[in-house]
C-alpha positions as CSV (number, residue, x, y, z in Angstrom):
1,X,39.2,253.2,152.7
2,X,36.2,255.3,152.2
3,X,33.8,253.8,150.0
4,X,30.2,254.4,149.4
5,X,27.2,252.5,150.9
6,X,23.8,252.3,151.9
7,X,23.4,251.1,155.2
8,X,21.9,253.9,157.0
9,X,23.3,256.6,159.0
10,X,24.5,255.3,161.9
11,X,27.7,253.2,162.2
12,X,27.4,249.5,162.0
13,X,28.9,245.9,161.8
14,X,28.3,244.8,158.4
15,X,29.9,241.7,156.6
16,X,31.1,242.1,152.9
17,X,30.5,238.0,152.1
18,X,27.9,237.0,154.9
19,X,26.7,233.5,152.9
20,X,30.0,232.3,154.2
21,X,28.4,232.0,157.8
22,X,25.7,229.4,156.4
23,X,28.6,227.0,156.7
24,X,28.3,227.2,160.4
25,X,26.5,223.9,160.9
26,X,28.6,221.8,158.4
27,X,30.9,220.3,161.6
28,X,27.6,218.8,163.3
29,X,26.6,217.2,160.1
30,X,29.8,215.6,159.2
31,X,29.8,214.4,163.2
32,X,26.9,212.7,162.6
33,X,27.6,211.2,159.2
34,X,31.0,209.5,160.3
35,X,29.2,208.2,163.7
36,X,30.7,204.2,164.1
37,X,28.2,202.2,164.4
38,X,28.0,199.6,167.6
39,X,29.8,196.7,167.2
40,X,30.0,193.9,169.7
41,X,33.1,191.9,170.2
42,X,33.6,188.5,172.7
43,X,36.1,189.3,175.1
44,X,37.6,187.0,178.1
45,X,36.0,188.1,181.6
46,X,39.1,189.1,183.7
47,X,37.2,190.8,186.7
48,X,40.9,191.8,188.4
49,X,42.4,193.3,185.4
50,X,39.0,195.1,184.4
51,X,39.2,196.6,188.0
52,X,42.5,197.8,187.5
53,X,42.3,199.2,184.7
54,X,38.6,201.2,186.0
55,X,40.7,204.7,187.1
56,X,38.6,207.0,187.7
57,X,40.1,210.0,187.7
58,X,41.8,209.4,184.2
59,X,38.8,208.7,183.1
60,X,37.5,212.3,184.4
61,X,40.3,214.0,183.2
62,X,40.2,212.9,180.0
63,X,36.0,213.8,179.7
64,X,37.2,217.3,181.2
65,X,40.2,217.6,177.8
66,X,37.4,216.2,175.7
67,X,34.9,218.9,176.1
68,X,37.2,221.7,175.7
69,X,39.1,220.8,172.5
70,X,35.8,220.1,171.7
71,X,35.1,223.8,172.6
72,X,38.2,225.1,170.9
73,X,37.8,223.2,168.0
74,X,34.2,224.8,167.5
75,X,36.0,228.2,168.7
76,X,38.2,227.9,165.9
77,X,35.5,226.9,163.5
78,X,33.3,229.7,163.8
79,X,35.9,232.6,164.2
80,X,38.0,231.5,160.8
81,X,34.2,231.7,159.3
82,X,33.6,235.1,160.5
83,X,36.9,235.8,159.5
84,X,35.8,234.5,155.7
85,X,32.8,236.6,155.6
86,X,35.3,239.9,155.9
87,X,33.8,242.1,158.8
88,X,34.1,245.8,158.1
89,X,32.8,248.9,160.0
90,X,31.0,251.3,158.3
91,X,31.1,255.2,160.2
92,X,29.3,257.6,159.5
93,X,28.5,259.8,156.6
94,X,31.0,262.3,155.4
95,X,29.7,264.8,153.1
96,X,32.2,265.6,149.8
97,X,32.6,269.1,148.7
98,X,29.8,270.4,146.3
99,X,31.7,272.5,143.9
100,X,34.8,272.4,141.9
101,X,36.7,271.2,139.1
102,X,38.2,268.1,138.1
103,X,41.6,269.3,137.1
104,X,44.7,267.7,135.8
105,X,48.2,268.7,136.2
106,X,51.0,267.6,133.5
107,X,54.3,268.5,134.6
108,X,57.5,268.3,132.2
109,X,60.3,266.5,133.6
110,X,62.5,265.8,130.9
111,X,66.0,266.2,130.4
112,X,65.9,270.1,129.9
113,X,64.0,270.9,133.3
114,X,67.1,270.5,134.8
115,X,68.5,273.8,133.3
116,X,69.3,275.9,136.6
117,X,67.7,279.2,135.8
118,X,65.8,279.8,138.2
119,X,66.2,281.8,141.6
120,X,64.0,280.3,144.7
121,X,64.7,282.2,147.9
122,X,67.9,283.6,147.1
123,X,69.6,280.8,145.4
124,X,70.0,279.0,141.6
125,X,67.8,275.9,141.3
126,X,66.5,274.0,138.4
127,X,63.3,274.5,136.8
128,X,61.5,271.5,138.3
129,X,62.4,272.4,141.9
130,X,60.9,275.9,141.2
131,X,57.8,274.0,139.6
132,X,57.4,271.9,142.5
133,X,57.6,274.9,144.9
134,X,54.8,276.9,143.3
135,X,52.1,274.2,141.5
136,X,53.0,272.1,145.4
137,X,51.9,275.4,147.2
138,X,48.3,275.6,144.2
139,X,47.8,272.0,145.2
140,X,46.8,272.7,148.5
141,X,44.8,275.4,147.8
142,X,42.5,273.8,145.7
143,X,39.7,272.9,148.5
144,X,37.2,271.5,147.0
145,X,38.6,270.6,143.5
146,X,39.6,266.7,142.5
147,X,43.2,267.0,141.4
148,X,45.6,264.7,139.0
149,X,49.2,264.3,138.5
150,X,50.4,263.8,134.6
151,X,54.3,263.5,134.4
152,X,55.6,263.3,131.1
153,X,59.2,263.1,129.0
154,X,59.3,260.7,126.3
155,X,56.2,259.0,127.8
156,X,53.2,260.4,129.4
157,X,51.8,258.6,132.6
158,X,49.1,259.4,134.9
159,X,51.1,259.6,138.5
160,X,48.2,260.8,140.6
161,X,44.6,259.8,139.6
162,X,41.8,262.2,140.7
163,X,41.3,262.6,144.3
164,X,40.5,265.1,146.8
165,X,43.9,264.0,148.6
166,X,45.8,267.1,147.9
167,X,48.3,266.2,150.8
168,X,49.4,262.9,149.0
169,X,49.2,264.6,145.5
170,X,51.9,267.0,146.3
171,X,54.1,264.6,147.9
172,X,53.9,262.4,144.8
173,X,54.8,265.3,142.7
174,X,58.0,266.5,145.2
175,X,58.8,263.0,144.5
176,X,59.1,263.1,140.9
177,X,62.8,263.4,139.8
178,X,64.1,264.5,136.1
179,X,64.8,261.8,133.5
180,X,62.2,259.2,135.1
181,X,60.2,259.0,132.2
182,X,63.0,259.9,129.8
183,X,64.8,262.6,128.2
184,X,62.0,263.8,125.2
185,X,59.2,265.8,125.6
186,X,55.7,264.7,124.3
187,X,53.0,267.2,124.4
188,X,51.0,265.4,122.0
189,X,50.6,262.2,124.1
190,X,50.3,263.8,127.5
191,X,47.5,265.4,126.2
192,X,45.7,262.2,125.1
193,X,46.2,261.1,128.6
194,X,44.4,263.8,130.3
195,X,41.6,263.3,127.6
196,X,41.3,259.5,128.8
197,X,41.0,260.2,132.1
198,X,38.7,263.5,132.0
199,X,36.1,262.3,129.2
200,X,33.8,260.4,131.8
201,X,33.5,263.5,134.3
202,X,31.1,266.2,133.6
203,X,31.9,268.8,130.5
204,X,32.0,271.6,132.2
205,X,34.5,270.5,134.6
206,X,38.0,269.3,132.2
207,X,40.7,271.1,132.8
208,X,44.2,270.6,132.2
209,X,47.2,272.7,133.7
210,X,50.0,271.6,131.2
211,X,53.7,272.9,132.3
212,X,56.7,272.3,129.6
213,X,60.1,274.5,128.9
214,X,60.4,272.5,125.4
215,X,58.9,271.2,122.1
216,X,57.1,268.3,121.2
217,X,60.0,265.8,119.9
218,X,58.4,262.2,121.5
219,X,55.4,260.8,121.2
220,X,53.1,259.5,118.8
221,X,50.4,261.8,118.9
222,X,51.0,265.4,117.5
223,X,50.2,268.3,119.8
224,X,47.7,270.1,117.3
225,X,45.6,266.5,116.6
226,X,45.6,266.5,120.4
227,X,44.1,269.5,121.0
228,X,41.7,269.2,118.2
229,X,40.6,265.4,120.2
230,X,40.6,268.0,123.7
231,X,38.2,270.6,122.3
232,X,36.2,268.0,120.9
233,X,35.9,265.9,124.8
234,X,35.5,269.6,126.2
235,X,38.6,269.8,127.6
236,X,39.5,273.2,128.7
237,X,43.6,273.4,128.3
238,X,45.8,275.7,129.8
239,X,49.7,275.7,128.9
240,X,52.5,277.3,130.8
241,X,55.9,277.7,129.3
242,X,58.6,277.8,131.8
243,X,62.1,278.8,131.4
244,X,64.1,282.3,131.6
245,X,64.7,284.4,128.5
246,X,68.3,285.3,129.2
247,X,71.5,284.1,131.2
248,X,74.9,285.2,131.7
249,X,77.6,282.5,131.8
250,X,81.1,282.6,131.4
251,X,83.4,280.6,129.1
252,X,86.1,280.2,127.3
253,X,85.2,283.9,125.3
254,X,84.4,285.5,128.4
255,X,81.2,286.5,129.6
256,X,78.2,285.4,127.3
257,X,74.4,286.1,127.4
258,X,72.5,283.1,126.0
259,X,68.4,282.1,125.5
260,X,68.0,279.0,127.9
261,X,64.9,278.8,126.2
262,X,65.5,278.8,122.9
263,X,63.8,275.7,122.3
264,X,60.4,276.1,124.1
265,X,57.8,276.5,121.2
266,X,55.6,279.1,122.6
267,X,54.0,278.9,118.9
268,X,52.7,275.3,119.9
269,X,51.2,276.2,123.0
270,X,49.4,278.9,122.2
271,X,47.5,277.2,119.7
272,X,46.7,274.5,121.7
273,X,45.4,276.4,124.6
274,X,43.2,278.3,121.8
275,X,41.7,275.7,120.1
276,X,40.9,274.4,123.9
277,X,39.6,277.7,124.9
278,X,42.0,277.9,127.2
279,X,45.4,280.8,128.1
280,X,48.9,280.3,127.5
281,X,50.9,281.7,130.2
282,X,54.9,282.8,130.3
283,X,57.1,282.2,133.4
284,X,60.7,283.0,133.1
285,X,60.7,282.9,137.1
286,X,59.3,281.7,140.3
287,X,57.6,284.9,140.6
288,X,55.8,284.9,137.0
289,X,54.9,281.5,137.6
290,X,53.3,282.1,141.2
291,X,51.3,285.1,139.3
292,X,50.0,282.4,136.8
293,X,48.9,280.3,139.6
294,X,47.1,282.7,141.5
295,X,45.5,283.7,138.3
296,X,44.1,280.1,137.4
297,X,43.2,279.9,141.1
298,X,40.2,282.3,140.3
299,X,38.4,280.0,138.4
300,X,35.2,280.2,139.2
301,X,33.8,277.3,140.6
302,X,30.9,274.8,139.0
303,X,28.6,273.2,140.7
304,X,28.4,269.4,140.9
305,X,26.0,266.9,142.5
306,X,26.6,266.4,146.5
307,X,28.2,263.0,147.1
308,X,29.0,261.0,150.2
309,X,30.3,258.2,151.8
310,X,31.2,256.2,154.4
311,X,34.5,255.4,156.2
312,X,34.6,251.3,155.9
313,X,37.2,249.9,158.0
314,X,38.1,245.9,157.5
315,X,37.9,243.9,160.9
316,X,39.0,240.6,159.5
317,X,42.2,240.2,161.4
318,X,40.1,240.1,164.7
319,X,38.5,236.7,164.1
320,X,41.5,235.7,162.1
321,X,43.6,235.6,164.7
322,X,41.6,234.6,167.2
323,X,41.1,230.7,164.9
324,X,45.3,231.0,165.1
325,X,45.2,231.2,168.4
326,X,42.9,228.8,169.6
327,X,44.5,226.4,166.5
328,X,48.2,226.9,168.5
329,X,46.1,225.8,171.7
330,X,44.3,222.6,170.2
331,X,48.0,221.4,169.4
332,X,49.4,222.3,172.7
333,X,46.5,220.4,174.3
334,X,47.2,217.2,172.3
335,X,50.7,217.2,173.1
336,X,49.8,215.8,175.9
337,X,48.4,212.8,174.0
338,X,45.8,212.5,171.1
339,X,42.2,212.7,172.3
340,X,38.9,211.5,170.1
341,X,36.3,214.3,170.3
């Protein structure tokens, strides 16, 4: 994962915990401390038996195996230490965009978004499907902006933190399902989550686009109070009310015309936008929703300080694999008979 670093401009091999390598001489110190004292033990002299026991080939093989085992043990120890020191490959610097805003997009996934009063490519779809189509295109076009995604129903939660990774955000938006956050609508709490996530960003960068089809009926924070807090935190809120104003339905008494957006609280959405110096938009169909996001796309970029990151690739698994293979080899060598090193 890309991380900031200050190790020059050329690619370089580095260690996260280099001090671990200071433990390399420990086996040598241990070897010196445990060296046995020379002990003289009287023994009976039996020349013939001693001659029979003097097998030069056996001793030569045993010495060769001792040196091999010693080298393998040393290699296992060193490679394990290198893995523990966490080697990383630091790539060349990558410049991030130097202009853009921090935009959080809050999408209502309450039960009412399941209503099929939108038409997309000649077929009737529910409101969330239309939103995914239009907002997904908007996300891809926002090159240079940090984008984040909030999903809300009875509860509001941050699905994607502010990021330049627009592709991942689009994928997570498409995976959103109706009812995952409950059936209600917590507009005030959603604004509260946005304020918390944007408060550490530069004042003229903080933007929230809030899209809903209902009225606040859940949560602990009232929408107007949340809007006042957002105004103090310099968070500009653009509110979007979605849903058709008329829909033809056939019922028990024949053909009827209903208003599927009767629950939409436009007054509150207008007030939220006014208090935060944003705008309120009304989207009755996908075409109007596209026009709204095209207008939002015309926001002037705001300069921000240049940032540079350097990609960092972890390499610990290579020395760790080598240590594991050496350990297995040591076990296999010892199965032919224990060896003293």
